[in-house]
C-alpha positions as CSV (number, residue, x, y, z in Angstrom):
1,M,132.2,52.7,-27.6
2,T,130.9,54.1,-30.9
3,K,133.0,56.7,-32.7
4,K,131.3,60.0,-33.1
5,I,131.0,61.2,-36.7
6,R,132.2,64.8,-37.1
7,R,130.3,66.8,-39.7
8,K,131.7,69.9,-41.3
9,P,129.9,73.1,-40.3
10,I,127.2,74.3,-42.6
11,P,128.7,77.2,-44.6
12,V,127.4,80.6,-43.4
13,K,125.5,82.3,-46.2
14,T,127.7,85.4,-45.9
15,G,130.9,83.3,-46.2
16,H,132.3,84.2,-42.7
17,T,131.6,83.6,-39.0
18,L,129.0,85.9,-37.5
19,V,130.9,88.4,-35.3
20,K,129.7,91.0,-32.8
21,A,129.8,93.8,-35.5
22,D,127.4,91.7,-37.6
23,I,125.1,91.3,-34.7
24,V,125.1,95.0,-34.0
25,D,124.4,95.7,-37.7
26,N,121.5,93.2,-37.8
27,V,120.0,94.7,-34.6
28,R,120.3,98.2,-36.1
29,E,118.6,97.2,-39.3
30,A,115.8,95.3,-37.5
31,T,115.0,97.9,-34.9
32,G,115.9,101.3,-36.6
33,L,118.3,102.1,-33.7
34,T,121.5,104.0,-34.3
35,V,124.7,102.1,-34.5
36,D,125.7,103.3,-31.0
37,E,122.3,102.4,-29.5
38,A,122.5,98.9,-31.1
39,K,126.1,98.4,-30.0
40,R,125.1,99.4,-26.4
41,G,122.2,96.9,-26.5
42,V,124.4,94.0,-27.8
43,E,127.2,94.8,-25.3
44,G,124.6,95.0,-22.5
45,L,123.2,91.5,-23.5
46,I,126.7,90.1,-23.6
47,S,127.5,91.6,-20.2
48,L,124.3,90.1,-18.8
49,L,125.2,86.7,-20.2
50,K,128.7,86.9,-18.6
51,R,127.2,88.0,-15.3
52,G,124.7,85.2,-15.3
53,L,127.4,82.6,-15.9
54,V,129.7,84.0,-13.2
55,E,127.0,84.7,-10.5
56,D,124.4,82.0,-11.2
57,G,126.4,79.4,-13.2
58,A,123.8,79.2,-16.0
59,V,121.8,81.2,-18.5
60,L,118.8,79.8,-20.2
61,I,117.4,81.4,-23.3
62,S,114.1,79.9,-24.4
63,S,114.1,78.4,-27.9
64,F,117.8,79.0,-28.1
65,G,119.7,77.0,-25.5
66,K,121.5,77.0,-22.1
67,F,124.9,78.3,-21.3
68,E,126.3,76.6,-18.2
69,A,129.5,76.9,-16.1
70,R,130.7,73.4,-15.2
71,L,133.5,72.2,-13.0
72,K,135.9,69.7,-14.7
73,K,137.6,67.4,-12.3
74,P,141.4,66.9,-12.4
75,R,142.4,64.3,-14.8
76,P,145.5,62.7,-16.2
77,G,146.9,64.3,-19.4
78,R,150.0,64.5,-21.5
79,N,152.2,67.4,-22.6
80,P,151.7,67.4,-26.4
81,K,155.2,68.7,-27.1
82,T,157.2,66.5,-24.7
83,G,154.8,63.6,-24.2
84,E,155.4,64.0,-20.4
85,K,152.5,62.7,-18.3
86,M,150.9,65.3,-16.1
87,T,147.7,66.0,-14.1
88,L,145.4,68.6,-15.6
89,S,144.1,70.7,-12.8
90,E,140.5,71.2,-11.8
91,R,138.9,74.1,-13.8
92,V,135.6,75.7,-14.7
93,V,134.5,75.5,-18.4
94,A,131.6,77.1,-20.2
95,T,129.3,74.7,-22.1
96,F,126.3,75.4,-24.4
97,K,123.4,73.0,-25.0
98,L,121.1,73.8,-27.9
99,S,117.3,73.8,-27.3
100,R,115.4,71.0,-28.9
101,K,113.7,73.4,-31.2
102,L,117.0,74.9,-32.5
103,R,118.7,71.5,-32.7
104,S,115.8,70.3,-34.9
105,Q,116.1,73.3,-37.2
106,L,119.8,72.7,-37.6
107,N,119.4,69.0,-38.2
108,D,116.7,69.7,-40.9
109,Q,119.4,71.7,-42.8
110,M,122.2,69.2,-42.5
111,P,123.1,67.3,-45.6
112,E,122.9,63.6,-45.4
113,A,126.1,61.9,-44.1
114,D,127.9,59.7,-46.5
115,A,127.6,56.0,-45.5
């Protein structure tokens, strides 16, 4: 098995993680909507994404990626504090897979990994 190389995230130009308020502000600037209108639109989109995951199990956004609800099977685990062996229960997790187009754009921006 090969070891995965973890790369540090590319620094965001603004110096912080993009949050919902930033998205609302960008939508407001791009569309000329009021702050309240932009906020309702962003919250509506988030609500739609949530509903799609819960009801359909997946949301596909062309040229962006796919959100998917997946079932993780029970598996052996260990309590990190005590070291006690335990079984981690079956649960649903949300995953996101980038579209090829977006993955390519991100990879074009990545600095070369040190050898």
